[in-house]
N, C-alpha and C positions, 0 to 999 in steps of 0.2 A: 314432795318426792316419794314415792313408797320404796320397801324393802326390795323391790325388783332390781329396781335401777343403782342398785350399790355396787354391783360387780364394776359398772361402768364410770363410776366415782373415782375411784383411783387414778386412773389412766388420764380424766381430763382433769383433775388434780394436782397431778403431777405436769401436765401441756402447761396447764396456765401459770403453777410457779414457775416451771422454766422460764418463759417469756416474760414474767414479771421480774424476775430475779435477771435478765438479761436487760431488760429496759430500763427498770430501776438503778441499777449497779453499775450504766455510763452514767446515771445523774449524779446519785448516790452513792457509790462503793460499801459503804459501812454498812446500808441495809443487806447488799445481796447476800449476807451471811446469815442476817435475822429471817428474810423471807426463804431460804430454802430450807432451814430448821424448822419454822412453822409451815411449810408445805410437808416435810415428812412426818412433823408429828401429826400432823391432818390425817396422812395418809397411813400412820399406824393406827389411830382413832378407829378408822374405817376398817382397814382389818381386823381390830378388835369388835368392830358391830357385826360385820359377815361372819364371825366366828362364833359367835352366839346365835345369829340368824339360822347357820348351817344347822349348829348343834340341834336347836330346838324344833327346827321344820324341816330339817333339809337340804337339801342343794336348791341354790336359786340359779337362774337363769334368766338372763337378758337379752333380746334380740335385737341385734344393730339394727336403725334402720326400719324397724316393725315387720323385717321380713322374718319369718321362721324357717328354724332349719329343717329339712336340710340346704335350702335352698340359698338360704341367709347367713353371715356370719352370729352366731351367738359366743356371749360369754357365760361362763359358769363356774361357781363358787360352791366347790363341795369341802368335805372334808380334806383331803389329799391339796388343793389349792390354796385354802387359807391357811393350812398350817406353814405352808413355802412363804405364803406372802406375808405372816405374822414375823417369819425369819426375817426376810426381805428389808419390810418397813424398820420391826425394830433395832436391826442393825444398822439401816442406814439413818435414823433416829441417833443415835448412840456417837456413831462417826461423826454427825455434822454437830453434835453439840460443843464440840472440842476443838473442831476444823481452823476455826478464823488464822489462828497464830501461824500455824503449818501452812496454809494454804497460801496465806502474805507473803511468808518466808519462801516457799517452792515456786510460786508463782508471781511474783510482784505486778501490780498493775493488771492481771487478767483473775483476778478473784471470782468478778461474774460471770466471766466465762465459766471458770471451774466448776462453777457450783450450778448453773445454766446445762452443762455437759450432764454433772450428776445426776439431776431432775431425769435429764433424757435417759439414763443409763439405767435409772429406777424404774420409769416409764416401762422401758424394753422387755424387765423382767418381770414384772408384775402384770403386761399383758399375755408373757409366756405361760405364766400359771393359771391365768383367769379364762384364757381363750378355749373354745370347743372346736377350733375349725386348725387344720392342719396348716395349712397356709397360711392364715391368718400368725399360726405360730411361727411359720419361717420367718414373716414380715416383723414380728417382736423380736425376734431372733438376732438380725439384720440391724435392727435398731439399737439392742443395748451391746451387739459387737462393736458397730461406730462408733457407739460411744466409750467403749471399752478401750478401743486403740486410741481416742484422742486422747483419754485422763493418762495412758500408761506412758504418753509423749511429754506427758508434762514434767518428767521428771530429772533426773542429771544425764549429762552430756551423753552419755548411751544409748537415754531411752527413746529417743528418736529410732535406733536399728533394732531394738527391743519391739515394739511397738510397731516396727515395719514387719519383723518375723511374726509376730501373736497377728497381723492381718492377712500373712501370707495362708498359715495355717487357718485361720480361721475362714476364709475362702473358702480354701477348700474342705474345710466341714462341713460350710454349708452347701456347699456344690452337691457333695454325695447325698446329703439332706434330702433337697430339693427333687434330686434325681430316683433317689426312691423314693421321694413321693410321686413323684410322673408315673413311676410305674404302677403304683398302688390306685394313682386317679384313672388310668386307662385299664385297670381291670374293676374296679367297682363304681367308677364315676360319678364319687362322690368323696367329698375333704372333710365333711362331718366328720369328730370321733367317733360317736356312738353311731352314727349310720355305717360309717366303714366296717366299725371292726361287726356287727351283720352281717356285712357282704362280704366278706372275705373268703378265700378258700385257699387254709394254709398248703395246699398239699400244687398251688398252681406256681410253677417256677417264675412266672413275675413278683409276683408276694415274696414268696425268699428272697430274691435277689434283692428286693425295695428294704426287707428287712435288715440284712447284710450291710447292704450301703449306710439307712439309716443308723444302723450300728456303730460303723464306723465315724462317720458325720459328727455325732455327737461325742464319740469316744474322745475325738481332737480335742471338742468343744470343755468338756470334761475333765481333760489332762489323765484319760487313761495310758499306763505303759504300753507300748512304747511312743506314745501317742503326745506325751509330756514336754518336749522341748525347748518349747514355747513356756512355760510357767516359770522356772527360774530365773530367767533374762527379766521377764515383762514384772515377775513382783519384784525383783530385786532395786531394778533400775525406776520405775515409777515412784512418783513421790509417795511422800509416807501419807496423805489422805486418800489420794488413789488406790493404793496399794491396802490399806484397811479396810475401803469400801469394796476395792474390785475379791479380794481373796478370800472373804468368807463368804462372798453370795453369788458368784458367776459361778462357779464350776456346780455348786449345789444346783441351781436352777438346772443347768444340762443332767444333772441325776433324776430331776424332776423329772424333763423331757422324755428321758430316758426309760424309767420307770412307768412314766402313763403312757408310751407306746406300745414297750413291749407286751406289758402285762394287759391295759386296761384295752387296746388296740388288737395287736396280735393274739394275745389271749397267752397265759400262762402254759398250757401244753404244746405249744405251738412252739416257743421259744426253748422248751426245757427240753419237750421232748421229740418234734418232729425234726425241730432244727436248733443242735445245742449251742447256741448265742450265748446262754445264760453261762454256762461251762466256759465257753470264750473268756466270758467277763471276768468270772472267777478267777481263774488260771493267770491271768493278765493283770489284776487288780493283787494278787497275791505276790508277784514279782515285780510290782509295783513300790508296794510294803518296802519289799524287801532291800528296792536299788534307791529310793527315797531317802529310807533313814540310815542306810550304808553312805548315801551321798554329802545328809546333814553332818555325820560324825565328821566331816571332811574339812568342813567349812570354817572360814574362823573371820569372817562377817557374820554379823547376828541377823538382820533380814535377807539373807541368801541363807543361811540354815534355816531359819522358817521359812520359805520359800520350799526348799527340798523333803521338809518337813511337809508340807502343804502334798507335794506328790503322793507320800506315803498315807494321808489321811484322808485324802479322798478315796485313794484305794480301797479302804476299810469300806465303802459306802457300796464300794463295786463289790465287795464280796460278798456284802448282802443280798444286793442285784444276784448276782451269780449263782447263790448259794438256793435261789429262791422260794424258802420255807416262808412261812408265816412268822416267825421269834426272829429268823435272820434280817427278812425284810424291815421289820420293826425295827431290831436294830441298824440297820443304814437307814433309816427314814429318824430314829434319834440321833443318829450321831451327826445326821445334817444338822440340826441345832444345836451339839453339844460343839463341834468343831465349829460351825459360824462365830459360834459367842469365846469360844476360845482361843481361834484363830485372831477375831477380831480385834482384842484385848493383846493379845504377842504384838500383832503387827501397833498398835494405838501407842504401843509402851515405845518400840524401836521409835516413832514418829518422836516422843515423848522426851526421850532419850538424845536425838537429835534435835531437838527443839531446844536443850539445857546444856550438851555437851558441845555438840557439831561432830560427835563421832559415832561412830554402830560396829567398830572393831571388837571382836569379842575380848583381845588383851588387852583394851581400853576401859574394861569395866567392873575392874576387880573394886570390892567396895563399893560399890554404887548404891549398894541394897541398903545400907546407911543413910547413905546421903538424900536418895528417892523413897521413902519406910514404903509408903502408901502404894506408889505406883509399882514396887516388885512384891510387894504383899500380894498384889493382885497378879500381876507376872507368875509368881510362883503356884497362885492355886490355878493358870492354864496351866503350867508347866505341868504339874501334878494330875490334869485330866487329861494334857498330851499322854502321858505317859500311860495313863489308865487306873491311877489308884483308886481305891475310894475315900469319901462315898459324893465324888464327881460324876458331872454327866457321862466323860469319856470310860469310866468302867464298867457303866451296868449298857453303853450303849455294846460295848464290848461281848459285854455277860450274853446280851441277846445273840449276839453273831455266836458266841460259844454254843448256847442253847440248841440257838437254830441249827447248827452243824451236825449236833448229838442226836438230834432228832432224824436225822436221815442218815445217820452212822459213820457219820462225816469227824471222825475222831481227832483227825491231823488239825481240825481249826482250831481245838485246843494249845496243842503243840504251837502253832502258826502264832497263833494269839499272845502266848506268854514270850515266844521270840521276838516276836516285833516290838512288846512293850520295852522288852528289854535294851533293844537299840538306842529304842526314843530317850529311856533313861537313862544312856551311856551319855547322849549330848547335853541333855537338861539337866541332870545332877551333876555335869562335871562344870557348866554354867552359871547354877545355883552355888557350886560351891565358890566358884573365882568371887561372882556376886557380896556373897555374905560374910568369908571366912577372910578372904585377902584386904590388903591394904594398899593402895593406890596415891602418892599424894598430890597428882595431876586433879583428883576432884577434890579437893579441899574446898573449892567456892560454888560448889554445884548446891542447888537446894531443888525441893519438890515442885513438881511442874506446876503450873497455875491452877487453878479450883476448876477453872474449865473443862482444863483436859486432864487433869488428873479423875475427875467424879464418872466420868463414863468408864474409865478403867476401870474404875474400883467398883460400877456396879455391873460389869462384863465378869470382873474376878468371882464376886457374889454369886452372878447366874451361874456359873460353872458348877458350885456347888449345888445349889437350889435345886437344877434342872436333875443332879445325882439323886436329892433327899427326895423328891418329887417326881422321880422318874414313873412309878407305878398310874399318878395322875395324869401324867401325859400319856401315858399308852391308854389309857382311862378313853381321854376325851376326844383325843385324833386318832391313834395308830390302830384301834382295833376299827374305827369307820374308815381309815382310809386305806386297807388291804382292797387289791384287785378282787375281780371275782374268783371265788373259787379258793383264795386262801385265809382261812379262819383261824383269828386266834383265840385259841381256848384256854380256859380257866381263868 
């Protein structure tokens, strides 16, 4: 095997792993979890190898079937795609490590099917970030979406309805994307991203119509306000493992597609000046942060509170995309890894609490921080990162957003970030005060979560701090080279 074949290796490993998990799980169900974990570990190792290869030798291309682009489909691993691939595979590995107890509780007798669908879900997401073909991207988008609908339906008694709503909205989003792609193909005669970028005429009406359609479709997938209504129910009613897997990475990959198409295919000038798509995304995202944070304050269920906070936190990425400056876009990309890490940590904590107590109501968590010290130490670190306090990654991603806004004279961004952080602090500090200072006799028999469950949570809690401390290293290794043409981070 040569280095040029690495991009195809991740989808192949995930497909083979999903098949092996399903077949082996029917014979020996206990092996399903181990195989799924081993598959995710292999994919994370491949992602690291790809990152090293791209860092030292530049983008890696793989032509499927030996057909060279633009006629054939190619997989492309560049700095932006391997950055997202590391996030996808790293989060997936940590979720899988401690997933067995929760999956056996939530989907008894169907754990092999759950793990197999999870790997197919990751196959779709990995394909999205690696493909260089816009129709192939649609195929992978639908693979990941159909898998996500199935995973969501594995939850409580209301999960079926939530999954159906998610399916309807997701299908509408995919239809908008496909219609927009049809317009682009009719004008350019190609589906290869690089080739299409060279052939597009920004002034052409079909191109502008396609840009709007694709943005709406991806906005639905990314849950940008007011297209977010599917998200709270989907995250709340899905099983704890499904939510911990979907919430950190699904909307981030949609953000990747938005960045890739708007800035690398259409071009920064078109979406910022010729057609103010970026500004529309920015103002919708500002509204999304405020609405998501306000709704989170009103919740009494921990999981639903975190679901609404996801609406707000994803919107920060939208603000960075909308500002369309190098530092703001760097802030959006840093928030991708920061939010994926802290939200995965928080939802895994919800799963651990449900596993140990069978309850996730906020009123029942009084004093639980003393009963599950390691779990809630990590929860506290992730909560502080969500608020945006130093030295966590959540602080520095918002700091880059502020710098990006100030660079263009948008001083309102400073007030916006401070105000939104205060809203986030309102519900998290209230929760932390209850967790650590109040007492509840109901929690007397509760113990720390099992090691396999608690270890990934603790690792994620440490990671949100490390991503803050080493934010400049992430900037130098990934974010500088991940910038679209024409956007350069100086200094």
